Structure formats: C-alpha cells, structure tokens
N, C-alpha and C positions, 0 to 999 in steps of 0.2 A: 856671748858675742866677743870677738876679739876687740881689744881696746888699744892696741899698739898704735900710737900716734904717728910714729915714724915709719910706718909700713911703706914698702916700695910702690911706686905708681904702677897700676895695671891698665891705665886707661888707653894708652896708645895701641892701636891695632897693628901698626906698622913697625913697632920697635923690634919685635922678634916674632918668631912663629908661635902661634897660640897653641896650647894643648888641645888635642882633638876631643877630649871629654870634659871640658871645663866651660862654665858659663860665667861671664863677667858682667858687673853692673856698677853704675855710678849714679849718685844722687846729688843734684846741684840745687841748692836753695837760692832763691832770688836775691837774698841779702848778701850773697857772696860775689855777685857780679860787680865789676869795677865801677860801672856807672849807676849802681843802685841808688834809688831816690833817698834811701835811708842808710847810708854807709855805716858800718858797724866797726868800731875801733877794736873790738875783741871778738873776732870771728871764731877763733878757736873755742872760746867758752860757749858760744851759741851753737856751734856744731856739736859739741859734747852734749849740750842740753837736748838738741834735736835727736842725737843718737839714742839717748835714754828713752825719749818719747816714742821713737820708732820701735825699739825693742819691746816696749810695753804694749804697743798696738798689735804686733804680730804674735806675741807670746801665746794667745789662745789657740793659734793654728799650729804652732811648732812644738809645743810642750811635749806631746806624746808621739811626735813623728820620728821615725827611724830613717836617717839619711843613709844613702848608699856608702859614701866615703867620709864626708865631713858635713857639719851643720852649716846653716845659713849664718854668715858672719858679716859684720860691718866694721870698718876702721876709718880713721881720719886720713885724708890724703897727706902725702909728704909735704914738708914746708916748701919744697922747690916747685910744687904744682902752681901753675899760673892762675888757676881758679880753685880755691879751697872747696873741698867737697867730701862726701862720704863715699866709700867704695868697698867692693868685696868681690870675691870669686868663690865658686863652688864646683868641685869636681863631682860630676854625676855618674861617670863611668858608663856601665851598661844600662843604667836606670834612667831613661829619658823622662820619667815622671818627676824626678827631682828637678830637672831643668824647668819644666812647665809649672811646677809648684812654686819655684822661685819667681816666675813671671806673674803668677797669681798674687804672691805676696807684694810684689812691686806695684801692681795695680791697686791693691788695698792701701798701700802706703801713700800713693798719689791721691787717692780719694780722701784719706785722713788729713793730708797736708797739701792743700791746693797750691801752695807757692813753691812746689818742688818740680823740677824737670829731671826725668830719670831716663837713663840709657841702659840697654841690655843687649849683649851680643855674644857670639861664640865664634868658632872657626868658620862657620857659614856666613858670618857677618850679621846683618840685621835679620836673624832667623825668624822673628815673629811675622815678618812680611810674607814668608812662605805660606802661612795659613790664609792669607788674603790675596794670594797671587792672581786670582781671576778677577779681582776687583781693583787692582792698583792702577794708578795713572800709567800710561804707556811709556812715559819718558823715564821713569825710575828704573834703575838697574843696579847690580852689585857695585859697579864702578863709581857711580855718582851718589850712592845712598849714605856714604860716610858723613857723619855730623848732620844728618837730616831727620832721623827717626827718634822720637822721644815719647815717653809716657807722661801725661800731665792731666791732672784732675780726673783720673780714671779713664782717659781716652787716649787714642793714638794720634800723634801729630807728625806730619811730614812737611818739612820746610819746602815750599814750592820752588822749583827751579827758575820759574819766571821772576821771582823776587831776589833770590840769591843763587847765582850760577855755580859758584864754588865756595861754599861757606866754610869759615873756620868754626871751631867749637863755640867761641865767644860770640861770633855773629849769629849763630843759630839760637843760642840761649837768649840773647837780647831780642831776637825776632819773636821768640815764643812769649816773652813778657809783654812786648809792645803790640804784637799783631797776632794774638793767640787764635782768633777766629779764622784767620786766613790759613793757618797751618793745620787746622783740624782735618783729619782724614775724612773721606766720604762716609756716609752712613753704611754703605755696603761693606766697607772695610771694617768699620767698628762692629758690625753685626757678625762678621766672620770670626773676629777675635773673641767676641762675647760668647759665641757658640763653643769655641775651643776651651774657654775658661769657665763655662757655666756650671760644670759638674764639680768644680772645686768649691770648698774643701772636702766635700763628701768623697770625691774620687781619690784624694790623698789618703783618706781613711780606708777606702776599699783596697788601696795598694798595699796595705799592711796584711801580713799573713801570720796567724798564730798557730803554733805546732807544738805537740808534746814530744819531748826528747828525754833520753836517759844519759846523764853526763856524770863525770867524776864530781866529788863534793867541792873541790876547789873551783871548778868551772861554774857550778851552780851558785857558789858564794859570790863570785865576781858578777855574774849576770843579775843576781838579786839586788846588788847595790848599784850597778852601772849597766842597765840594759842596752845603752847605746854602744857598748863595746862589742856587741855582736857584729857590727859593721866591720871592725878591724879583724875579727876572727874569720869571717867569711872571706874577706880580702886576702888574708894570709893563706887560707886554704886554696882559693881559686887561682891565685898568682904564684903558687909554690914552684920551686925549682929543685934541682938535685941537692943543693946545699941545705936548703931549708927542710927538705924531707929527712935529712939526717937527724935533725932535732926531733922530728915527729917520731922517728924510730925509737928514740930513747925516752921521750916524755918525762924529762927530769923535773919539770916545774909543776905540771898539773896532774901527774899520775905517779906520785912518789912511792906508792906501795905496789906498783905494778899490777899484776893480775889479781892481787888480793884487794885492790881498791873497790869499794862499794859504790855502785852507781845509784843516783837518785833521780826521781822523775820530776821534771819541771816543765813549765810552759814558757816558750820563747817567742817573742814577737820580732818579726823581721819583715823586710820588704819582699814583694813577690819575686823581684829579680834575684835577691839573695837566696831565697828558697829554691829557685830554679837552678842557681849555680851549685848549690849543695846536692840536690837530688839527681840532677842529670849527669853527674860525674861519677865514674866508677873508681873506687879507691879501696885498696887492700888495707885492712886494719893492721896496725903494728903488732908484733908478736906479744908485746907486753900488755896489750889492751884486752880487758876482760869482755869478750864477745859471747853472747848466749847462743844456745842452739837455735836452729831455724824452725824448730817444731812450732813455736808460737810466733807466727809471722808478725803480729802487731808489735810485740816486745822487740823482736829483732830489728824491725824497721825503725822503731824509736831509738834503739841503741846505736844502730848504724849511723843515723843522722846525728846523734849526739857525739859519736866518735869523730865524725868529720869536723864538728864544731870544736871539740877538745883539741884535735890536731891543729886546727887553724889557730887557736889561742897559743899553743905551744910554739908554732913556727913564727907567729908574729912577735911574741915576747922575746924569744931567743935571738931573732934576727935584729930587732931594734936594740937589744942589749949589746949584742956583739958589734954592730956597725955604728953605734953611737947615734942612732936616729931619734933619741929621746929629746923632746922639746923642753924648753924652760918653763912653759906655762905662762900665765899672766899673774905674776906675783906683784906685790906693791913695789918692791925694789926695782924690778925690771920696768914696770910702768913709769916710775919716777925717773929712771934713767932716760927713758924715751922722751919724756917731757923736757928734760934738760938738754938733750941733743937737738930737739926741735926748736929750741929758743923760746919755750913757753914762758919762762920767767923773765925774759927780756933783759937779762943782765942785772936784775935787781939783787941787792944784798940780802942774804939769808937773815931773817929776823925782822926785816923792815915791814912796815904796815902793808904795802902793796904786795910784797912777797907772801905774807901770811894770808892775805885775802885770796891770792891765786892758789896757794897750797890748800886752803880749805875747799875751794871749788874742785880741785883735783881729787881730794880725798872723797868728797861727796860723789863725784862722778865714778870713782873706782868702786865704792861700796855698791852703788846701784848697778853698774855694768857688770861687776864680777858675778852677780847672781845669774845673769843671762849668759855670761861667757864661760860658765862652768863646764858645759858640755864640750865646748871648743878646747878648753884647757885639758880635759880628760883625754880627748882624742889626740891631742898633740903630745901628751905625756902619759901614755897608757902604762908603761912599765912601773913608774912610781906609784900610780894609782892602784895597780894590781897588787903590788907589794903591801900597800897600806891596807887594802881590803883583806888580804890573806893573813895579816897579823891580828885581825880581830878574831875573837873566839867564835868557833862555828863547829857544828857536828851534823851528822846525818839526821839526828832527831829533829833538827830545825826544819827539815823538808818532809817529814813523815806526817801522815794524817791530814794533809792539805787537800782541798778539793781542786783537782786539776781539770780545767775545762777540756773538752775534746778538741782535736785538731780541726782547723778549718778545712772545708772542702777544697781540694786542690784540682778539681776537674778543669778549672781554667787553664791549667798547665798543659792539658791535652786537647783542649778545644780552641786553641789559639787560631786555628785555621778559619773558624767561623767568624771570630772577631776581625781577623785580617780581611776576609772577604767583605764583611760589612763596611770596614773602613774604605776598601777599594771601591765598593759600590757608591759610597758617598762621594768619593773623589770623581768617579765616573759621571755621576749626576751633575756635579759642578762643571766638569768639562763639557758635557752636552749642553747645559744651559749657556755656558760661555760661548760655545760654537754657534748655537742657535741665535744668540743675541748679536754676534758679529756678522753672521750671514745675513740677518735681516738688515743690519746697518749697511753692509756692503751692497746689498740689493737695492736699498733705497738710494744710496749714493750713485749707483750705476744708472738707475732710472732717471735721477736728476741730471746726470751728466749727458745721458743719451737723448733726453728730451723726447720729442715726438717720434724719433726713429725707433724707440724701443717699445713697440706695441706688444700687446699680449697675444696677438694673433699674427701668424705669418702672412695672412692675406692683407693685413693692415700695414705691413712693413714695406717701406719704400726702398727697394734694392738699389735704386740710383744713389742713395745716400752713401753706400759703400764706396763706389768709385769716386764720388765727390769728396768724401772725407779722406780717402787715400791720397788723392791728388793734392788736397790742401795740406795734408800731413807732410808729404814729400816737399812741396813748395816751401813750407814755412820752417821746417825743422831739419832738413837734411843738410849736411856739410860734408867736407872732404873726409871727416872722421866717421861718417855714417849717420843714420837717423836715430835720434834720441828723444825720449819723452821727458820734458822738464817737469819740475814740481809744479810750476805755474804755467798754464797753457796760454796765457795772454802774453805771447812773445812777439817781437817784431819779425817781419819776414826776413829770411836769410838772404843776404846780398851776394850774388854770384856774378863775377865779371865774365860773361859768356864770351865776349870778344877776345879777351885774353886767353881763355881756355881754348877756343878754336884756333887761335894763332899759334899757341904752343903745340897743339896736336898737329897742325899743318906743317910746322917746321920738322916735326919728327917723321911725318909721312912723306915729305917732299922728295926724298931720295927714291922711294918706291915709285912715286908718280913719274919722275923723270926716266927711270929705267923701263917703266911699262909703256911709255908713250910711243916709241918707234914701232913696236910690233904688238898689236892687240892679241895675236895668237899666243904670246908668251905670258899673258896675264896670270893664268893659273899657276904656271911654274914659278913666275916671279913672286907671286903673293905667298907662296909657301916657304920661301927662303927666309932665313934670318935677316933682320935689318941690322947688318953690321956696318957701322960707320965710325970713323975716329972723331975725336973732339974738334980737330981743326976744321974738318969738313962741316960739322954741325955749326960751328961758330960763323963760318963763312956764309952758310945759307941764311942764318938768322940776320946777318948784317946786310944781305942783299935786299934791294928794294923789292917789295912784294907786288908792285904794279897795282892794277885795279883790285880793291879789297874784295868786292863781291865775286869777281872772277876767280880769285884764289880760293875763296871758300867753296865755290861750286866744284872746282877741281878736287879739293880735298874730300868733299862729301861723296862725289861720284866714285872716287877711288876707294874710299872707305866702304861704301855700299857694295861695290862690285866684289871686293875681297870677301866680305861677309856672305854674300849670296853664293859665291863659288864654294865656300866652306860648308854652307848649310844645304846646298842643292841636293846632295845625296842622302841627307838625314831624314828622319821621320818627324822632325819638329813641326813642319808645316801642317801635318795632319792633326796636331793637337790644338790648333786655333779654330775658333768659331768665326765664320765669315759673315759679313753684313748681309741681311735679307735672306740668310740660310741658303745661299746659292751653292751649287756643287763646286768642289775644288777642281782646279786645273793643274795639271802636272808641271806647268811652267811657272806656277806661282812662286813668288820669292818670299820665303818666310822672314827674311831679314826686314821686310817692310814693316812687320809688326814691331820689331825692335826699334826701327827708326821712328815709328809713330809714338811708341812709348817714350822714347827720348824727347820727342817733340812736346808731348803733353805734359811731361813731368819736369823737364829741365830747360829745353830751348825752344819755345814756341815761335820764335821769330826767325831762326836761321835754317830750319828744316821744313821743306815744303810738304804739302799734303800728299798722301799716297795716291798714285795714279796720275800725278801731274808731271812726271818725268824728272825725278830727282837724280837719276844716274843713267849711265849707258845701258845698264841692264834693263832699266824700265822701258826703254825704247823698244826692246824685243818682246815685251809682254803681249799676250793675246788681248783682243778687244774685250773678251768676257771676263777679264780679271776682276775679282771681287776683293776689295780691301778688307783687312782684318779689323774687326770691331774691338778696339782695346777695352772699352768699358765693359762690354759683354764678357770678354775673356777674364777680366779682373774679377767681376762678380761671380762668374762660374767657378773660378779657382777658389775663391773664398768659400762659396757654398759647398763645394766638394770637400774641401779641407774640414769645414765645420761639421759636415755630415759624418765624415770618417771618425770624428772624435766621439761619436755616440753619446753625447751629453756630458762627456768628461772634459776637464781642462785641456787645452791644446793651443797650438800656435795661432790658429785663426781667431778663436775667441779672445785670446790674450791680446793679440795685436789690435783687434777692433775695440776691445775694452780700453786699451791705452789711448785710443783716439776718441773715446767717448761714445762708441756705437755698441749697443747691446743687442745682439742678434737673437730673436726669440726662438724657442723650440717649436718644431713642427710636431704637434701632438699626434696628428693623423698617421705620420710615418714613424712615430716614436724616435724623433731626432731632436 
C-alpha cells in the first residue's frame, strides 16, 4: 500500500472531471471529527496505526489477486484536508470486477472497524445505488445524493433528506455517529447489495485465468519474481501505438539473441479481462521473434500468446524508460520528506525527546506498511525492478523439468452471451416485480380516492358521479389560466367576479349591439364583420352610464346568443347532442343553447336563464316542441365514448377522471 502522507486530495467530486475507469474511496474514523467526544491530539499517529490494521485485515483477500492496472492502495489525506482521513483510488480499466472487489473490501473493512464511515464513488457518482435502484427512496437522485451515501458497520447508510436537506460532508458524518439507526437503508436495499457481493471473494478467484505460454527467458525470469507485472505487460500491448510498436519490432531488451533465443514454457496467471485482451487481438509477430510452425497447434497457440506478452513487456519498458515515466517508489527518504512537508514533526528540533518519539513511530509505520506497499512500489517503478531481476543469475535450466499445469478452460470467453442473457433476465424480473408492486399501490390509491364510485362492476357504477365530479372540478379549480389539479385537493373554491366579467364583455360587444339595433335584417351581416373600434370610442363607452344593470346584461346575452346561433345554424353540431327525454330533433333547434347551458352550469348559474325561457330574440322564434339539451347526459356520453375508444389503454378520459378521483371500471362483457 502507498504510504505517501502528502498525497493530493481526491475526495471532491466537483474539483475536476473524474477519470472514466477509476474508483475512489475515503475512510473517515469517528475520532477525526471535530466534535468527537474523545478528541485526539495526535490524529496522524492514530491514522497510521489504523492504516496498518486495515492492510492486515484485507491481506488474505488481496495477496494473490492480480489487478488490472494497479493494486488497492490507501494513503493519508493531505494536511489541508478539513477532516483527516484515509483515501485511495484504483484504476480498473475494462475490468469491472476490480471495482466491485474494492467495494467488497470496503464492506469488510467497515465490519472489522465499526467506528468508520466509508465513501466510494466513480464517474457515475454513488454507483452502488444502481444495484438497489428498484428499492431506493423515491426522493433520492444523482443530484442530491452527494454526501449522503456511506458504508458503516457492513451496511449501507443514506442520510435522509427530511433530516438534512443539503448536507455537507461534516454534517453527514456527524449524523451517522449520532443518529445511525435513522440513516440505515431499508432491508430491501441491503439485500440487493448483499446479493451483489455475496459471491466474493470466491468470484474474485474465479476471475483469475491461468494459461500456459512460451516466452523468452528474460520474460519468464521477470514473471517468476514479480507475477503482478503481467498487468503492465498486457496494458502495454493493448494500448500500443505506432511509436511503441517500433520498440516491439526490435525487442532489444527481452529478446537480445533474436531468432536464436530459446523459449521456455511457463504458467501465467492473469485476470479474465487481460486474457481476452490478448487473445482477441490479431498481432503479427516481429521478424526477429522465433515463431514455430503451425503444424503443432497447441505449441503455436502457446507461443503466439507468449509473443504478445513479450512484446507488451518490451513496449512498456522502453516507453517508460524513454518518457521518464518511472516512479520513485516508496523509499525511506521519500517517505521521511513527505512527513517533513506535512508538518508531522511540528517544528521540533532534531534529537529532542519528542522528535525521537515521533521518528520511532514513523520508522515502525514504514517497516510495517512497506511490506504491503511492495506491489504498489513495483507497479510504479517497473523499469528499476525489471533491471534488478535480470541482473540475477538465470538460465533455461531453471524452467526445465517443471510440472506446468494445463491451461484453464476458456469457454467462458465464447459463452458470454449466456451469462449476459442470465443477467438481463435477472434485471427483467426485478423490473417486473417493481412494476407489479407499484401497479398494486396505484390501484389501491385510486380505489381509496374514488371511494364508492369505483365499483368492480359497471352496473354498480353511478354515472351521475361523472357529471357531478366534473362540475365540482371546474367550479373549484378553474381559473383564467385553465383547470389544474393541485397536489392537495382540499382547496378553497375559486373566486370569480362574474359581474365584472359580464361588464367587461358587455363593453366589448356594445358597439355590435348598437349597430345591429336599427335593422334586424342586417344582423347576420353585421355579426360576421370584424369588431373594429378605436381606443377612444371604447373608453367613451366604458365611461357612459350603463342604465339599468339587468337590462344591459339582457341586451348583451341576447346579442351574444343570436350571433352564436347564426354561426352554428348551418353546422352539424346540433346533431351531436342528446336531447332530454330522447325526443326527435327539430331543424329549428339552436345548438348554441347547449353551450349557454354549459356556461350556466359551470361558470355563471345566476346570470343565464334556463333554456326554453326566452333568453334571446332567437328563442322567441323556436317551435313549441323544442327539446332542451341535457348537458349532464351529453357529458357522461362523451366520457364513456372516449373511455371506450381507449380499449383499456391509458387515454384522456381515464386520465382526467383519475385526476378528479373517479376510477371508471372496465366493462368485462364488452371487453372495454
């Protein structure tokens, strides 16, 4: 593990764009919080001690694991960090198993150390929530999940929005300590995560693939001493470019004898992702590389795979050597320098009693942590390590006469479709259960909202509730902006100044009334003309005394009704209405009466008279057998026709009725 105390902070998700293939994690001990009940004067020392204990705890799981790009590491946060903590990051590349193996390790750490709060995230944010997406509280989303999701005592915790609307990191950590039970995620969320992690660490071992390869002696010697360097070799091969391939064409470092180089048979362990990256790519062997004939297919396959590994080593080595990519590693001198830069010695004089005590603690920490940080040091400084290994005496005899196990079965590489389909089926089952659960919930809510109107049988359904609910809906919720359904239906009735509305409409229509009064025969012609009037005329009309109020309103309504009747007389609109008592229609019926009645029932029940009582000049000419339009029947009929046309699917009728709390039952007899 890395022990650089002054490593840069990686905790902020907003400081810069995160790498797409990297997972980040941070471990916050309770004793590091500012208001901790037992404040610690030497937090750095205790963090170092915790670091060693964590490495010891997870070492059984990580010792033989081959990481895709870099091993699991931990380091102390920078001195500028507001909350001292341990942190780390791991690049997993194309191997997502590395990311979830890290999550498994973090859960194990939280179980072993109950006083820790752990965060883990990547470019998707709190990615572990994705596994429990169908069980999360509905309020949580990627925008408000920052500083809310933690791992503690082997369980997932989500700081509730009801307690902290916009928490800072410190707020959330203190909440976890003081109100741990309130932040614990639901059992369904915990179960989803346990199912995802239940196969570890066995799944991590299955992710390893052992294969027989024939490689040059120098490559075999390096892999014998440092098996973890296979990661860098595969990376060098898979990410090759034109410049790096020039080094592979010469093979100066790992194939010094050219075609005369003798190949040795060895067994190499790598991740399945690495094996796929090697096997699935076509690569022409360099001319200097000793490739066998294709007559023996097994030998040729082993040699071809070994050739790709050898070329990967060559490209990685030469590129790092040329571009100065070699790291310093974690030597005692660099570690001591980092302590001094971080203020670890607190300005103490070298040789003083307190200075010696701190130095002894640092030396002990370095000795213990260096054992676990060895793999990280090798990965950061491979050139130096390769040179050290190749200076050791070695020969082909060292690799002869060994029992090389057969290669693992790689049928998984070609049966990925079955595994993918299995995973998709599991997700599909989750989606179906989620949909079923919410449909039942919505149905229950609809039945509660609808009350007695939502009978299970159409015969038991009171159709009169539709018209009553519609009128109540318009009366209470309609405004000049339209009808809206509020979140709470217990609202006050909308107040509409009908007198003011009629007066304003009357002032607009008065010009037409005065022009039509001298000659009734010109009514139709006058009504079709545009109502052009200038502002001065309008102002004068408004300023004039209106005389008797009721008489002015009668003039306005008669004029308004006549104009509408003349417009609708020649249309087929009147045929679409249902008349009261099912009487035959008369050709002199005025369809506008239905509109007037609708306005009366829904908006102005006090200023518009009943149909058939002479509300306009046109009404006086109606036949004695005129039958008024039954607005309620027409309303119900329109809703039923619309609902029937939906054929059981969502539509405007069911949606509108549902918003008003009416659930119209299906007609099973007619399959509606």
